[in-house]
Backbone as ProteinMPNN parsed JSONL, in Angstrom:
{"seq_chain_A": "MKNLVVLHPTMTRQYYVYIMTDRSRTLYVGVTNNLERRVFEHKIESIDGFTKRYRLNQLVYFDAGTSIEGAISTEKVIKWWRRSKKIDLIEQTNPELKDLSEGWYETG", "coords_chain_A": {"N_chain_A": [[11.987, -22.966, 18.125], [11.581, -19.484, 17.995], [9.306, -17.345, 16.273], [9.664, -18.445, 13.699], [9.227, -18.766, 10.306], [7.927, -20.861, 7.969], [7.781, -21.544, 4.655], [5.733, -23.197, 2.358], [7.05, -25.208, -0.263], [5.791, -24.636, -2.733], [4.632, -22.226, -2.347], [4.633, -18.759, -2.97], [6.094, -15.767, -2.075], [4.482, -12.6, -1.758], [4.836, -9.248, -2.761], [4.053, -5.863, -2.358], [3.375, -2.81, -3.987], [1.978, 0.178, -3.047], [-0.542, 2.778, -2.815], [-1.571, 5.297, -0.664], [-4.111, 7.58, 0.458], [-6.044, 10.537, 1.398], [-8.938, 12.537, 2.29], [-8.245, 15.022, 1.226], [-6.644, 14.303, -0.803], [-3.857, 13.961, -0.618], [-0.934, 12.137, -1.366], [0.679, 8.992, -0.726], [3.267, 6.761, -1.328], [4.104, 3.402, -0.936], [5.758, 0.289, 0.082], [5.331, -3.159, 0.789], [5.249, -6.443, 2.363], [2.992, -7.478, 3.326], [0.042, -6.563, 2.727], [-2.569, -6.2, 3.878], [-2.022, -6.035, 6.651], [-0.286, -3.794, 6.697], [-1.863, -1.698, 5.639], [-3.812, -1.625, 7.613], [-2.232, -0.749, 9.772], [-1.719, 1.848, 8.876], [-4.341, 2.851, 8.958], [-5.011, 2.787, 11.702], [-3.152, 4.466, 12.637], [-0.676, 3.638, 13.778], [2.045, 3.845, 13.394], [4.544, 6.22, 13.533], [5.069, 8.994, 11.35], [4.89, 10.161, 7.917], [2.327, 9.287, 6.887], [0.799, 9.064, 9.205], [0.944, 11.672, 10.225], [-0.429, 13.119, 8.238], [-2.768, 11.758, 8.157], [-3.357, 9.652, 6.297], [-5.367, 7.295, 5.153], [-6.695, 5.776, 3.29], [-6.684, 3.262, 0.978], [-5.84, 3.415, -2.326], [-4.609, 2.327, -4.502], [-2.885, -0.596, -5.548], [-0.318, -2.934, -6.372], [0.778, -6.178, -7.019], [3.611, -8.357, -6.741], [6.257, -10.809, -7.151], [8.818, -10.263, -6.432], [10.91, -8.664, -4.192], [12.876, -6.848, -4.801], [11.981, -5.856, -7.255], [9.589, -4.648, -6.419], [10.507, -2.633, -4.68], [12.023, -1.138, -6.464], [10.02, -0.274, -8.266], [8.455, 1.237, -6.484], [10.255, 3.337, -5.902], [10.484, 4.529, -8.432], [7.818, 5.403, -8.901], [7.53, 7.195, -6.771], [9.042, 9.349, -7.638], [7.589, 10.339, -9.73], [5.507, 12.905, -11.185], [2.69, 14.349, -9.519], [0.346, 14.287, -11.122], [0.826, 12.15, -12.852], [0.864, 10.015, -11.061], [-1.797, 10.086, -10.213], [-3.023, 9.448, -12.651], [-2.133, 6.786, -12.904], [-3.445, 5.584, -10.707], [-6.132, 6.044, -11.437], [-6.444, 4.372, -13.637], [-7.192, 1.855, -12.701], [-8.86, 2.448, -10.627], [-10.944, 4.583, -10.95], [-12.642, 6.275, -9.454], [-11.289, 6.736, -7.175], [-11.788, 5.175, -4.879], [-11.73, 3.702, -1.573], [-9.905, 0.928, -1.515], [-9.614, -0.917, 0.459], [-11.891, -1.038, 1.851], [-14.164, -2.71, 3.908], [-12.412, -4.711, 4.622], [-11.787, -4.989, 7.307], [-13.083, -5.638, 10.581], [-15.461, -3.664, 12.284], [-16.465, -1.832, 15.202]], "CA_chain_A": [[12.464, -21.679, 17.652], [10.563, -18.455, 18.042], [9.099, -16.521, 15.071], [10.143, -19.123, 12.501], [8.227, -18.84, 9.248], [8.284, -21.868, 6.976], [6.916, -21.47, 3.479], [5.6, -24.409, 1.556], [7.858, -25.023, -1.478], [5.045, -24.103, -3.863], [4.135, -20.888, -2.011], [5.478, -17.652, -3.394], [5.845, -14.533, -1.333], [3.963, -11.47, -2.512], [5.283, -7.926, -2.348], [3.076, -4.917, -2.867], [3.548, -1.367, -4.062], [0.629, 0.678, -2.785], [-0.7, 4.22, -2.642], [-2.571, 5.716, 0.313], [-4.515, 8.982, 0.343], [-7.054, 11.013, 2.333], [-9.967, 13.353, 1.621], [-7.643, 16.126, 0.47], [-5.926, 13.632, -1.888], [-2.416, 13.845, -0.43], [-0.571, 10.776, -1.767], [1.843, 8.325, -0.147], [3.615, 5.516, -2.028], [4.848, 2.513, -0.057], [5.976, -1.096, -0.313], [5.165, -4.067, 1.93], [5.033, -7.849, 2.033], [1.71, -7.848, 3.916], [-0.769, -5.389, 2.429], [-3.651, -6.026, 4.85], [-1.436, -5.559, 7.908], [0.281, -2.455, 6.535], [-2.979, -0.749, 5.502], [-4.399, -1.517, 8.951], [-1.34, 0.114, 10.542], [-1.993, 3.224, 8.443], [-5.682, 3.243, 9.397], [-5.047, 3.037, 13.146], [-2.065, 5.415, 12.889], [0.204, 3.008, 14.765], [3.449, 4.111, 13.103], [4.819, 7.636, 13.313], [5.602, 9.339, 10.036], [4.114, 10.955, 6.964], [0.913, 8.895, 6.78], [0.135, 9.402, 10.463], [0.871, 13.134, 10.307], [-1.446, 13.61, 7.309], [-3.937, 10.87, 8.279], [-3.61, 8.973, 5.022], [-5.931, 6.024, 5.587], [-7.486, 5.158, 2.217], [-5.894, 2.557, -0.033], [-6.44, 3.696, -3.63], [-3.901, 1.593, -5.559], [-1.834, -1.54, -5.18], [0.131, -3.864, -7.398], [1.5, -7.276, -6.376], [4.633, -9.057, -7.496], [6.962, -11.823, -6.372], [10.198, -9.833, -6.216], [11.045, -7.49, -3.341], [13.692, -5.882, -5.538], [11.092, -5.232, -8.234], [8.644, -3.786, -5.712], [11.236, -1.451, -4.204], [12.371, -0.362, -7.652], [8.784, 0.367, -8.733], [8.111, 2.268, -5.503], [11.152, 4.481, -6.096], [10.114, 5.188, -9.69], [6.543, 6.092, -8.717], [7.727, 8.327, -5.854], [9.618, 10.472, -8.38], [6.633, 10.836, -10.715], [4.663, 14.048, -10.855], [1.402, 13.985, -8.931], [-0.624, 13.984, -12.179], [1.102, 10.807, -13.367], [0.407, 9.086, -10.016], [-3.264, 10.059, -10.3], [-3.337, 8.675, -13.865], [-1.923, 5.366, -12.569], [-4.549, 5.177, -9.822], [-7.415, 6.074, -12.153], [-6.522, 3.258, -14.595], [-7.892, 0.735, -12.074], [-9.745, 2.942, -9.578], [-11.244, 5.937, -11.437], [-13.333, 7.089, -8.455], [-10.398, 6.795, -6.016], [-12.444, 4.551, -3.729], [-10.857, 2.985, -0.651], [-9.915, -0.475, -1.919], [-9.595, -1.765, 1.647], [-13.207, -0.973, 2.515], [-14.715, -4.023, 4.195], [-11.363, -5.663, 5.014], [-11.624, -5.081, 8.752], [-14.291, -5.553, 11.378], [-15.594, -2.433, 13.056], [-17.436, -1.915, 16.287]], "C_chain_A": [[11.308, -20.697, 17.607], [10.519, -17.682, 16.726], [9.659, -17.149, 13.801], [8.998, -19.227, 11.503], [8.722, -19.842, 8.223], [7.287, -21.776, 5.836], [6.885, -22.819, 2.783], [6.368, -24.186, 0.257], [7.108, -24.433, -2.666], [4.487, -22.705, -3.588], [5.141, -19.831, -2.447], [5.097, -16.435, -2.575], [5.349, -13.458, -2.281], [4.512, -10.181, -1.908], [4.403, -6.908, -3.062], [3.631, -3.5, -2.896], [2.136, -0.811, -3.917], [0.644, 2.193, -2.639], [-1.856, 4.474, -1.688], [-2.896, 7.186, 0.072], [-5.491, 9.324, 1.463], [-8.065, 11.861, 1.57], [-9.379, 14.478, 0.789], [-6.761, 15.621, -0.672], [-4.403, 13.795, -1.836], [-2.065, 12.39, -0.718], [0.68, 10.287, -1.046], [2.048, 7.018, -0.896], [4.463, 4.673, -1.088], [5.008, 1.127, -0.647], [5.88, -1.967, 0.94], [5.064, -5.506, 1.436], [3.724, -8.364, 2.627], [0.779, -6.638, 3.809], [-1.862, -5.157, 3.468], [-3.129, -5.48, 6.171], [-0.976, -4.114, 7.79], [-0.808, -1.398, 6.393], [-3.65, -0.549, 6.861], [-3.548, -0.608, 9.836], [-1.535, 1.585, 10.169], [-3.335, 3.696, 9.012], [-5.743, 3.557, 10.888], [-3.916, 3.963, 13.595], [-1.082, 4.898, 13.926], [1.685, 3.301, 14.547], [3.62, 5.598, 12.802], [5.383, 7.851, 11.915], [4.601, 10.108, 9.206], [2.639, 10.588, 6.968], [0.144, 9.174, 8.06], [-0.073, 10.903, 10.563], [-0.262, 13.68, 9.449], [-2.71, 12.757, 7.281], [-4.339, 10.246, 6.948], [-4.078, 7.563, 5.337], [-6.799, 5.337, 4.54], [-6.536, 4.542, 1.19], [-6.552, 2.768, -1.392], [-5.762, 2.958, -4.779], [-2.985, 0.57, -4.916], [-1.536, -2.445, -6.36], [0.99, -4.913, -6.708], [2.517, -7.88, -7.319], [5.354, -10.03, -6.592], [8.403, -11.447, -6.055], [10.236, -8.586, -5.335], [11.872, -6.423, -4.046], [12.854, -5.125, -6.56], [10.119, -4.273, -7.579], [9.323, -2.505, -5.24], [11.602, -0.541, -5.37], [11.156, 0.405, -8.184], [8.362, 1.485, -7.791], [8.959, 3.519, -5.717], [10.809, 5.251, -7.366], [8.847, 6.011, -9.502], [6.698, 7.312, -7.81], [8.275, 9.554, -6.574], [8.694, 11.029, -9.449], [5.959, 12.113, -10.221], [3.337, 13.528, -10.302], [0.392, 13.556, -9.999], [-0.413, 12.577, -12.742], [0.685, 9.738, -12.352], [-1.111, 8.953, -10.06], [-3.705, 9.271, -11.533], [-3.194, 7.181, -13.602], [-3.075, 4.85, -11.72], [-5.846, 5.054, -10.612], [-7.546, 4.99, -13.217], [-7.312, 2.096, -14.012], [-8.922, 1.177, -11.041], [-10.135, 4.39, -9.902], [-11.935, 6.838, -10.413], [-12.514, 7.255, -7.179], [-11.083, 6.284, -4.749], [-11.396, 3.861, -2.851], [-10.967, 1.492, -0.955], [-9.908, -1.426, -0.734], [-10.925, -1.729, 2.404], [-13.761, -2.381, 2.685], [-13.682, -5.062, 4.601], [-11.352, -5.943, 6.514], [-12.961, -4.948, 9.447], [-14.289, -4.222, 12.114], [-16.579, -2.656, 14.187], [-16.904, -2.35, 17.521]], "O_chain_A": [[10.192, -21.05, 17.225], [11.559, -17.395, 16.132], [10.092, -16.423, 12.906], [7.922, -19.724, 11.834], [9.811, -19.688, 7.671], [6.082, -21.916, 6.043], [7.91, -23.488, 2.647], [6.342, -23.078, -0.28], [7.72, -23.795, -3.522], [3.935, -22.069, -4.486], [6.351, -20.006, -2.301], [3.918, -16.121, -2.41], [5.738, -13.406, -3.448], [4.634, -10.054, -0.689], [4.057, -7.082, -4.231], [4.274, -3.051, -1.947], [1.209, -1.271, -4.583], [1.679, 2.805, -2.38], [-2.958, 3.954, -1.861], [-2.073, 7.94, -0.447], [-5.737, 8.516, 2.359], [-8.046, 11.896, 0.34], [-9.944, 14.851, -0.239], [-6.197, 16.418, -1.422], [-3.736, 13.771, -2.87], [-2.824, 11.494, -0.349], [1.609, 11.052, -0.789], [1.103, 6.251, -1.077], [5.431, 5.166, -0.508], [4.48, 0.818, -1.716], [6.301, -1.556, 2.021], [4.826, -5.758, 0.254], [3.379, -9.534, 2.461], [0.743, -5.794, 4.704], [-2.062, -4.022, 3.898], [-3.723, -4.569, 6.747], [-1.24, -3.3, 8.674], [-0.693, -0.314, 6.965], [-4.013, 0.573, 7.216], [-4.089, 0.218, 10.572], [-1.52, 2.46, 11.035], [-3.441, 4.824, 9.494], [-6.442, 4.483, 11.3], [-3.745, 4.213, 14.788], [-0.696, 5.624, 14.842], [2.5, 3.033, 15.43], [2.941, 6.159, 11.941], [6.082, 6.995, 11.373], [3.608, 10.632, 9.71], [1.783, 11.47, 7.045], [-1.045, 9.489, 8.007], [-1.152, 11.357, 10.945], [-0.976, 14.592, 9.865], [-3.613, 13.0, 6.482], [-5.496, 10.304, 6.533], [-3.277, 6.721, 5.745], [-7.555, 4.42, 4.863], [-5.693, 5.229, 0.614], [-7.692, 2.352, -1.599], [-6.27, 2.954, -5.9], [-2.383, 0.826, -3.873], [-2.383, -2.686, -7.22], [1.846, -4.568, -5.893], [2.32, -7.913, -8.533], [5.091, -10.073, -5.391], [9.132, -12.244, -5.465], [9.656, -7.561, -5.692], [11.6, -5.231, -3.907], [12.993, -3.912, -6.717], [9.848, -3.2, -8.117], [8.769, -1.415, -5.387], [11.5, 0.682, -5.269], [11.254, 1.588, -8.511], [7.958, 2.559, -8.238], [8.436, 4.634, -5.714], [10.839, 6.481, -7.377], [8.796, 7.177, -9.893], [6.074, 8.346, -8.048], [8.003, 10.683, -6.164], [8.978, 12.081, -10.021], [5.856, 12.366, -9.021], [2.926, 12.404, -10.591], [-0.333, 12.579, -9.811], [-1.381, 11.891, -13.072], [0.206, 8.673, -12.739], [-1.65, 7.851, -9.958], [-4.665, 8.504, -11.461], [-4.038, 6.393, -14.029], [-3.62, 3.782, -11.999], [-6.573, 4.071, -10.471], [-8.659, 4.71, -13.663], [-8.031, 1.414, -14.743], [-9.763, 0.382, -10.623], [-9.71, 5.316, -9.211], [-11.819, 8.06, -10.504], [-12.988, 7.847, -6.209], [-10.969, 6.889, -3.682], [-10.321, 3.487, -3.321], [-11.994, 0.87, -0.686], [-10.169, -2.618, -0.898], [-11.054, -2.326, 3.473], [-13.82, -3.154, 1.728], [-14.049, -6.199, 4.898], [-10.948, -7.025, 6.939], [-13.857, -4.247, 8.979], [-13.238, -3.722, 12.515], [-17.418, -3.554, 14.132], [-17.636, -2.456, 18.505]]}, "name": "protein", "num_of_chains": 1, "seq": "MKNLVVLHPTMTRQYYVYIMTDRSRTLYVGVTNNLERRVFEHKIESIDGFTKRYRLNQLVYFDAGTSIEGAISTEKVIKWWRRSKKIDLIEQTNPELKDLSEGWYETG"}
């Protein structure tokens, strides 16, 4: 069978709510089951849309959980927040708004 993924019974899937930004601090809130892959897609601008249009390539916040429903629900809540509340959330764990994915990928 092609593309069959078998999880070990003790393995739990992770789902992530994340926030991307750029130098001008435009914010994008997303959800994924593979944070490294999804951030890489944003960085190389491989998918058309908001993050490609505005070149949002810095990961400034993420939170992991085991429920896709919970992740989607959290994403929807955060998307409706005012910008100031999103910035407050980011600054709780990343006060300097550094790119949390720095060093994840090889360059050169």
